[in-house]
C-alpha positions as CSV (number, residue, x, y, z in Angstrom):
1,M,-55.8,-3.7,22.6
2,R,-57.5,-4.4,19.3
3,V,-56.1,-6.4,16.5
4,V,-56.8,-4.5,12.8
5,D,-56.8,-6.7,9.5
6,Y,-57.9,-4.3,6.5
7,R,-59.2,-7.4,4.6
8,L,-61.4,-8.4,7.7
9,D,-62.5,-4.9,9.2
10,G,-62.8,-3.3,5.8
11,R,-61.4,-0.4,4.0
12,D,-62.8,2.3,6.5
13,D,-60.8,0.8,9.4
14,H,-57.4,1.6,8.2
15,L,-54.4,3.8,9.5
16,L,-55.9,7.1,7.8
17,A,-59.2,6.8,9.5
18,W,-57.3,5.9,13.0
19,L,-55.2,9.1,12.5
20,R,-58.0,11.3,11.9
21,R,-60.0,9.9,15.0
22,E,-57.0,10.3,17.2
23,L,-55.1,13.7,16.1
24,P,-57.6,16.0,16.8
25,S,-57.0,15.6,20.7
26,A,-53.3,14.8,20.6
27,V,-50.7,17.2,22.1
28,S,-47.8,15.1,21.1
29,V,-47.2,13.0,18.1
30,R,-44.2,10.3,17.0
31,L,-44.6,8.8,13.8
32,R,-42.2,6.1,12.8
33,T,-42.1,4.7,9.2
34,G,-40.0,2.9,6.8
35,F,-41.5,4.3,3.6
36,F,-42.3,7.7,3.2
37,T,-44.0,9.3,0.0
38,T,-45.6,12.4,-1.3
39,A,-49.1,11.0,-1.8
40,G,-48.9,9.5,1.8
41,L,-47.7,13.2,3.1
42,S,-50.6,14.7,1.1
43,S,-53.1,12.5,2.7
44,V,-52.2,13.5,6.3
45,E,-50.6,16.9,5.8
46,P,-53.7,19.0,6.5
47,D,-54.1,17.2,9.8
48,L,-50.5,17.4,10.8
49,E,-50.5,21.3,10.0
50,E,-53.8,21.6,12.2
51,L,-52.1,19.6,14.9
52,V,-48.7,21.9,15.0
53,E,-51.0,25.1,14.5
54,R,-52.5,24.6,17.9
55,G,-49.1,24.1,19.7
56,A,-48.7,20.3,19.4
57,R,-45.4,18.7,18.9
58,L,-44.8,16.3,15.9
59,E,-41.6,13.9,15.7
60,V,-41.1,11.7,12.5
61,L,-38.8,9.3,12.1
62,I,-38.0,7.8,8.4
63,G,-36.3,5.4,6.5
64,G,-33.0,6.7,4.8
65,S,-32.3,4.0,2.1
66,P,-32.6,5.6,-1.2
67,L,-35.7,3.6,-2.4
68,Q,-37.6,4.2,1.0
69,Y,-38.4,7.7,0.4
70,E,-39.3,10.5,-2.1
71,V,-37.4,13.7,-2.2
72,P,-40.5,15.8,-2.9
73,A,-42.3,14.4,0.4
74,L,-39.1,14.9,2.2
75,R,-38.8,18.6,1.1
76,A,-42.3,19.4,1.9
77,L,-41.9,17.9,5.1
78,L,-38.7,20.0,5.8
79,A,-40.5,23.4,4.7
80,L,-43.5,22.4,7.2
81,S,-40.7,22.1,9.9
82,E,-39.3,25.4,9.1
83,D,-42.5,27.2,9.1
84,Y,-43.2,25.8,12.7
85,P,-39.7,25.9,14.3
86,G,-39.5,24.1,17.6
87,R,-42.6,21.9,17.0
88,I,-41.8,19.7,14.2
89,E,-38.3,17.4,14.2
90,V,-37.8,15.0,11.3
91,F,-34.9,12.3,11.9
92,V,-33.6,9.9,9.1
93,V,-32.2,6.6,9.9
94,M,-29.3,6.2,7.5
95,A,-27.1,3.1,6.5
96,P,-26.0,0.6,7.7
97,D,-29.1,0.6,9.9
98,F,-32.4,-0.2,8.0
99,Q,-35.6,1.5,9.4
100,N,-38.7,-0.5,8.6
101,A,-40.7,-0.5,11.8
102,K,-44.2,1.4,11.5
103,T,-45.4,2.8,15.1
104,Y,-47.6,5.8,15.4
105,L,-47.6,7.2,19.2
106,L,-49.8,9.8,20.3
107,G,-50.4,11.8,23.8
108,H,-53.7,13.5,24.4
109,A,-54.7,16.6,26.2
110,D,-56.4,14.5,28.9
111,G,-53.4,12.7,29.6
112,H,-54.2,9.3,28.1
113,S,-51.8,7.8,25.2
114,S,-52.9,5.9,22.0
115,A,-50.7,4.0,19.6
116,W,-51.0,2.0,16.3
117,V,-48.3,-0.7,15.6
118,G,-48.5,-2.7,12.6
119,S,-47.3,-3.1,8.6
120,A,-48.6,0.1,7.5
121,N,-46.1,2.7,6.0
122,L,-46.7,6.3,5.6
123,T,-47.7,6.0,1.9
124,M,-50.9,6.0,0.1
125,G,-51.1,2.3,0.1
126,G,-50.0,2.0,3.9
127,L,-52.8,4.6,4.9
128,G,-55.5,3.1,3.3
129,S,-55.5,1.0,0.0
130,N,-53.2,-1.9,0.9
131,F,-54.4,-5.1,3.1
132,E,-52.5,-4.3,6.3
133,N,-52.6,-5.7,9.8
134,A,-51.9,-3.6,13.0
135,V,-52.6,-3.5,16.8
136,T,-53.8,-0.5,18.4
137,F,-53.5,0.4,22.0
138,D,-55.2,2.9,24.6
139,S,-53.6,3.4,28.0
140,R,-57.1,3.9,29.4
141,E,-57.8,0.3,28.7
142,D,-54.2,-1.1,28.2
143,G,-52.3,0.8,30.9
144,D,-49.4,3.0,30.3
145,D,-46.6,0.4,30.5
146,L,-46.8,-1.2,26.9
147,I,-47.0,2.4,25.1
148,G,-44.4,3.6,27.4
149,R,-41.9,1.0,26.1
150,L,-42.9,1.8,22.5
151,H,-41.8,5.4,23.4
152,E,-38.6,4.4,24.7
153,A,-37.9,2.2,21.7
154,H,-38.5,5.2,19.5
155,L,-36.4,7.6,21.3
156,T,-33.5,4.9,21.6
157,V,-33.6,4.8,17.7
158,V,-33.6,8.6,17.4
159,G,-30.3,8.6,19.8
160,S,-28.2,6.1,17.9
161,P,-25.3,6.9,15.8
162,T,-26.9,6.2,12.3
163,V,-29.7,8.6,12.7
164,R,-29.3,12.4,11.7
165,R,-31.8,15.3,11.8
166,L,-33.1,16.6,8.3
167,D,-32.0,19.7,7.3
168,E,-31.1,20.9,3.7
169,R,-27.7,19.6,3.3
170,L,-28.8,16.0,4.4
171,L,-31.7,16.5,2.0
172,R,-29.4,17.2,-0.9
173,Q,-27.3,14.1,-0.1
174,M,-30.6,11.9,0.2
175,Q,-31.6,13.4,-3.2
176,F,-28.6,12.4,-4.8
177,G,-28.7,9.0,-3.2
178,A,-32.2,8.5,-4.7
179,Q,-31.2,9.6,-8.2
180,A,-28.2,7.5,-8.1
181,A,-30.1,4.6,-7.1
182,R,-32.9,4.9,-9.6
183,F,-31.7,6.8,-12.6
184,G,-28.0,6.9,-12.4
185,L,-26.2,10.2,-12.8
186,G,-28.5,12.7,-14.1
187,R,-30.4,15.2,-11.5
188,T,-34.2,14.4,-11.5
189,E,-35.1,17.7,-10.1
190,V,-33.7,21.1,-11.2
191,Q,-34.0,24.1,-8.9
192,V,-35.2,27.6,-9.9
193,P,-32.4,29.9,-10.4
194,E,-31.4,32.2,-7.6
195,V,-31.3,36.0,-8.3
196,L,-27.7,37.5,-8.1
197,E,-28.8,39.8,-5.2
198,E,-29.3,36.6,-3.0
199,L,-25.9,35.1,-4.0
200,L,-23.7,38.3,-3.3
201,Q,-23.5,38.3,0.3
202,S,-22.7,34.5,0.7
203,T,-20.0,35.1,-1.8
204,V,-18.3,38.1,-0.1
205,D,-18.5,36.0,3.0
206,K,-16.4,33.4,1.6
207,L,-14.0,35.7,-0.2
208,D,-13.6,37.6,3.4
209,K,-12.9,34.1,5.0
210,V,-10.1,33.6,2.4
211,A,-8.6,36.9,3.0
212,S,-8.4,36.4,6.8
213,H,-7.1,32.7,6.8
214,G,-5.7,32.4,3.5
215,P,-6.3,29.5,0.9
216,I,-7.3,27.3,3.8
217,G,-10.3,29.4,4.2
218,A,-11.9,28.1,1.1
219,G,-11.3,24.5,1.3
220,V,-9.2,21.6,2.7
221,T,-5.4,22.0,2.8
222,T,-3.2,19.7,0.5
223,G,-0.8,19.8,2.7
224,F,1.8,21.7,0.9
225,E,1.6,25.5,1.0
226,D,2.9,26.4,-2.5
227,L,0.4,23.7,-3.7
228,D,-2.4,25.4,-1.7
229,A,-1.4,28.7,-3.1
230,T,-1.7,27.6,-6.7
231,L,-5.2,25.7,-6.4
232,G,-6.7,27.6,-3.7
233,C,-6.8,24.4,-1.3
234,L,-9.0,21.6,-2.4
235,I,-12.2,23.3,-2.9
236,P,-15.7,21.7,-2.1
237,G,-17.3,20.3,-5.3
238,S,-14.0,19.7,-7.3
239,L,-12.7,16.9,-8.7
240,T,-8.8,16.6,-8.7
241,V,-7.0,13.8,-10.2
242,I,-3.2,12.8,-9.5
243,A,-1.6,10.9,-12.3
244,S,1.7,9.2,-12.5
245,R,3.5,5.9,-13.6
246,P,3.1,2.9,-11.4
247,G,5.4,3.2,-8.4
248,A,6.2,6.7,-8.8
249,G,4.2,7.8,-5.2
250,R,0.7,8.9,-6.4
251,T,-1.0,7.0,-3.7
252,T,1.5,8.4,-1.3
253,L,0.8,11.8,-2.3
254,A,-2.9,11.1,-2.0
255,L,-2.6,9.7,1.4
256,D,-0.6,12.9,2.5
257,M,-3.4,15.0,1.4
258,L,-5.8,12.7,3.5
259,G,-3.6,13.0,6.6
260,A,-3.3,16.6,6.0
261,A,-7.1,16.9,6.3
262,A,-8.0,14.5,9.1
263,L,-4.9,14.4,11.1
264,K,-3.8,18.1,10.8
265,Q,-6.9,20.2,9.9
266,K,-9.1,17.6,11.6
267,V,-11.6,17.6,8.7
268,P,-13.4,14.1,8.6
269,A,-11.8,12.4,5.5
270,A,-12.2,8.8,4.0
271,I,-10.2,6.8,1.3
272,F,-11.5,4.2,-0.8
273,T,-8.9,2.2,-2.0
274,F,-9.1,-0.7,-4.6
275,K,-5.3,-1.9,-4.7
276,M,-4.4,-2.1,-1.0
277,L,-5.8,-3.8,2.3
278,K,-6.6,-1.5,5.2
279,D,-3.7,-2.7,7.3
280,E,-1.4,-1.4,4.4
281,V,-3.2,1.9,4.5
282,V,-2.7,2.0,8.2
283,H,1.2,1.1,7.8
284,R,1.5,3.8,5.3
285,I,-0.2,6.5,7.5
286,L,2.0,5.2,10.7
287,S,5.1,5.3,8.5
288,A,4.6,8.7,7.3
289,E,3.6,10.0,10.7
290,A,5.8,8.5,13.0
291,R,9.1,8.5,10.6
292,I,9.5,4.7,10.6
293,R,10.8,3.1,7.4
294,L,8.0,1.3,5.8
295,A,10.4,-1.5,4.6
296,D,11.4,-2.1,8.4
297,M,7.5,-2.2,9.6
298,R,6.8,-4.6,6.9
299,A,10.0,-6.7,7.6
300,G,9.9,-6.6,11.4
301,R,13.0,-4.7,11.8
302,M,11.6,-2.0,13.8
303,T,13.9,-0.6,16.7
304,D,12.8,0.2,20.2
305,N,12.8,3.7,19.5
306,D,10.8,2.8,16.4
307,W,8.1,1.2,18.7
308,I,8.0,4.1,21.0
309,R,7.5,6.7,18.6
310,M,4.7,4.4,16.8
311,A,2.9,4.2,20.1
312,K,3.2,7.8,20.8
313,K,1.8,8.4,17.2
314,M,-0.9,6.2,17.6
315,T,-2.2,7.7,20.8
316,E,-2.2,11.1,19.0
317,I,-4.2,10.3,15.9
318,A,-6.2,7.4,17.4
319,E,-9.3,9.8,17.7
320,D,-8.9,11.8,14.4
321,P,-11.7,11.5,12.1
322,L,-10.0,9.4,9.3
323,F,-12.1,6.6,7.7
324,I,-10.8,3.7,5.4
325,E,-12.3,1.3,2.9
326,A,-10.5,-1.0,0.9
327,G,-11.4,-4.0,-1.1
328,P,-11.5,-5.5,-4.8
329,A,-12.6,-3.1,-7.8
330,P,-16.1,-1.9,-7.1
331,D,-19.1,-1.3,-9.3
332,L,-19.5,2.5,-9.9
333,D,-23.3,2.5,-8.4
334,A,-22.1,0.5,-5.4
335,L,-19.2,3.1,-4.8
336,S,-21.5,5.9,-5.1
337,S,-24.0,4.5,-2.7
338,A,-21.3,3.8,0.0
339,L,-19.8,7.2,-0.6
340,I,-23.0,9.1,-0.1
341,K,-23.7,7.0,3.2
342,C,-20.3,7.9,4.4
343,V,-20.5,11.4,3.8
344,G,-24.0,11.4,5.2
345,E,-22.8,9.5,8.4
346,H,-19.4,11.2,9.0
347,R,-19.9,14.5,7.6
348,L,-16.9,14.1,5.2
349,G,-14.8,17.0,4.2
350,L,-12.6,15.1,1.7
351,V,-12.7,11.7,-0.1
352,V,-10.1,10.1,-1.9
353,V,-10.7,7.4,-4.5
354,D,-7.6,5.1,-5.6
355,P,-7.3,4.3,-8.4
356,L,-10.2,5.8,-10.6
357,N,-9.1,3.3,-13.4
358,A,-10.1,0.4,-11.3
359,I,-13.8,1.1,-11.1
360,V,-16.2,-0.7,-13.1
361,A,-19.3,1.0,-14.6
362,R,-21.3,-1.9,-16.0
363,S,-23.6,0.0,-18.2
364,F,-20.4,0.9,-20.4
365,A,-18.3,-2.3,-19.7
366,D,-18.1,-3.0,-23.4
367,N,-16.5,0.5,-24.3
368,R,-13.6,1.7,-22.1
369,E,-13.5,5.2,-23.3
370,R,-17.3,5.5,-22.6
371,E,-16.9,3.6,-18.9
372,V,-14.1,6.0,-17.9
373,A,-16.0,9.0,-18.9
374,E,-18.9,7.8,-16.9
375,I,-16.7,7.2,-14.0
376,A,-15.0,10.7,-14.1
377,R,-18.2,12.5,-14.5
378,R,-20.0,10.6,-11.8
379,L,-17.0,11.6,-9.2
380,K,-17.6,15.0,-10.4
381,A,-21.1,15.0,-9.9
382,L,-20.9,13.4,-6.6
383,A,-18.3,16.2,-5.5
384,M,-20.9,18.9,-6.5
385,E,-23.9,17.3,-4.9
386,L,-22.3,16.4,-1.3
387,E,-20.1,19.8,-1.8
388,I,-17.0,18.0,-1.0
389,P,-13.5,17.8,-2.9
390,I,-12.7,14.5,-4.3
391,V,-9.1,13.3,-5.0
392,A,-8.8,10.3,-7.5
393,C,-5.7,8.5,-8.8
394,A,-4.9,7.7,-12.3
395,D,-2.3,6.0,-14.7
396,L,0.1,7.6,-16.9
397,G,1.1,6.0,-20.1
398,R,4.5,5.3,-21.3
399,Q,4.7,8.2,-23.6
400,A,6.7,10.2,-21.4
401,E,9.6,7.7,-21.2
402,Q,10.3,8.6,-25.1
403,R,11.0,12.2,-24.3
404,V,14.4,13.4,-23.3
405,D,13.2,15.1,-20.2
406,R,10.6,12.5,-19.5
407,R,8.1,15.1,-18.3
408,P,4.7,14.0,-18.3
409,L,1.8,15.8,-20.4
410,I,-2.1,15.7,-20.2
411,G,-2.0,13.3,-23.3
412,D,0.3,10.8,-21.4
413,L,-3.0,10.3,-19.3
414,R,-4.8,7.0,-20.0
415,D,-8.1,7.8,-21.4
416,A,-6.9,11.6,-21.4
417,D,-9.6,13.3,-23.1
418,T,-12.4,11.9,-21.0
419,I,-10.7,12.2,-17.5
420,A,-9.4,15.7,-18.4
421,Q,-12.7,17.2,-19.2
422,A,-14.3,16.1,-15.9
423,T,-11.6,17.2,-13.6
424,D,-11.3,20.4,-12.1
425,V,-7.5,19.9,-11.1
426,L,-5.1,17.7,-13.0
427,L,-1.6,16.9,-11.2
428,L,1.1,15.0,-13.0
429,L,3.6,13.6,-10.7
430,H,7.1,13.6,-11.9
431,R,10.2,12.1,-10.1
432,P,13.4,12.8,-12.1
433,D,15.1,9.8,-9.9
434,Y,12.2,7.3,-11.1
435,Y,14.1,6.9,-14.3
436,E,17.9,7.2,-13.0
437,R,18.6,7.0,-9.4
438,D,21.8,9.0,-9.5
439,D,20.0,12.1,-11.2
440,P,21.1,15.3,-9.8
441,R,17.5,16.1,-8.5
442,A,17.4,12.8,-6.7
443,G,14.8,13.0,-3.7
444,E,12.9,15.7,-5.6
445,A,9.3,15.5,-7.0
446,D,7.4,18.0,-9.3
447,L,3.7,18.3,-9.1
448,I,3.0,19.6,-12.3
449,V,-0.6,21.3,-12.4
450,A,-1.3,20.5,-15.9
451,K,-5.0,22.0,-15.5
452,N,-6.4,24.2,-13.0
453,R,-9.8,25.4,-13.3
454,Y,-9.5,27.9,-10.4
455,G,-6.2,29.6,-11.5
456,P,-3.0,29.4,-13.4
457,T,-1.1,26.3,-14.1
458,S,2.3,25.7,-12.5
459,T,4.9,23.2,-11.2
460,V,5.4,22.8,-7.3
461,T,8.7,21.1,-6.6
462,V,8.7,19.0,-3.2
463,A,10.7,16.3,-1.5
464,H,9.9,12.7,-1.6
465,Q,10.6,10.5,1.4
466,L,9.1,7.4,-0.1
467,H,10.9,5.4,2.5
468,Y,8.8,7.1,5.1
469,S,5.5,7.0,2.7
470,R,5.5,10.9,2.4
471,F,6.0,13.8,0.4
472,A,7.3,17.1,2.4
473,T,8.1,20.7,1.3
474,L,11.8,21.2,0.4
475,A,12.0,23.6,3.1
476,N,10.8,21.3,5.7
477,P,11.9,18.0,4.8
């Protein structure tokens, strides 16, 4: 064992010099770093490429916080792993865990092992220009036990639930996370356009899937067949806004879509709500699924049969991939970061945000119109970058109450212009009995597709059972 201090031992006794001494005889390498930069990779890339060319194995573990990595470095390392399949594996520690350990573990052709443990990241500064501290080990002098324990620690981290293997999809998520953390909305890297010929086959494959399985083959079901037929389901990359007057049921409708995805289609889905506690969300889900009156649940009036149905339903849905986050109105950047992490950890296929109007964009807090525009654009950008549908809830103003039929229009949407421009689908929820309980259409609700970027606009009529916190098709109430 030897203690290294760059300041005391000189600039030539640093991590880069140690790696170049040790790598030529290595047959397996495990690198664990908190920070990872393009300059750092460039310094050792020729050595790593020579390593894998002769058949050695390389495993890299990197910190996944947006400020810990540079996207071009990740892209170059991913490309290198694709050039040498089976020889290079790259893993990323995602939030809530934070990777900041630095260990460099090498196994050599003659059977001995060596290790560097210290404060140096795989960056230009860490490799040679900063004053760093480290301890080096050599099994020929220090035995195998200590280095073996370092390998065990490395493997334990790699096997933890918050660690993911780097692939193209994860790279896109990390790219968006980095740009959101550093620069806000706009992309910092634009790819060269793909030629049409390369896109045709994947497009045909998607069309074939829709032809074979119906609209659900293109995306996530809304839970309503007629609405799926109009929208072509909730399509990855799309932003759908559900708008209504307060108390008309927009949150219930959004929860229906969430449940249809996670509980029926088994697609991982999450809700970020800023007006309910988590218990309230669970109450609504259980009410809808077990057909127990929500008011009875809240007031403690559940019957024995209610308890039996609820227990059975809880058993059925306990392991379904539904995730809930609730709390006060968030900052837009904080929400973006949490959403990106959640998609990365759980591979979400749908996200619900309720309500859109509660989110705060601090950069535009003095101008409500610009603030809402920034929120809507960010949600749309997140949907596209993460390749998932996002459903958001919004408020309708009182203008419809002045009309004879009281049916809402796009113009009734608060901040209508800014929200409507960013959304792909705009659903206006209209309940005739919201205004008059004895209306001839009591119990019905119109889902008015006021904007549909993927097809025609129309109106889908459903039944509302708000006492059960649910909507249902008229044919199957």
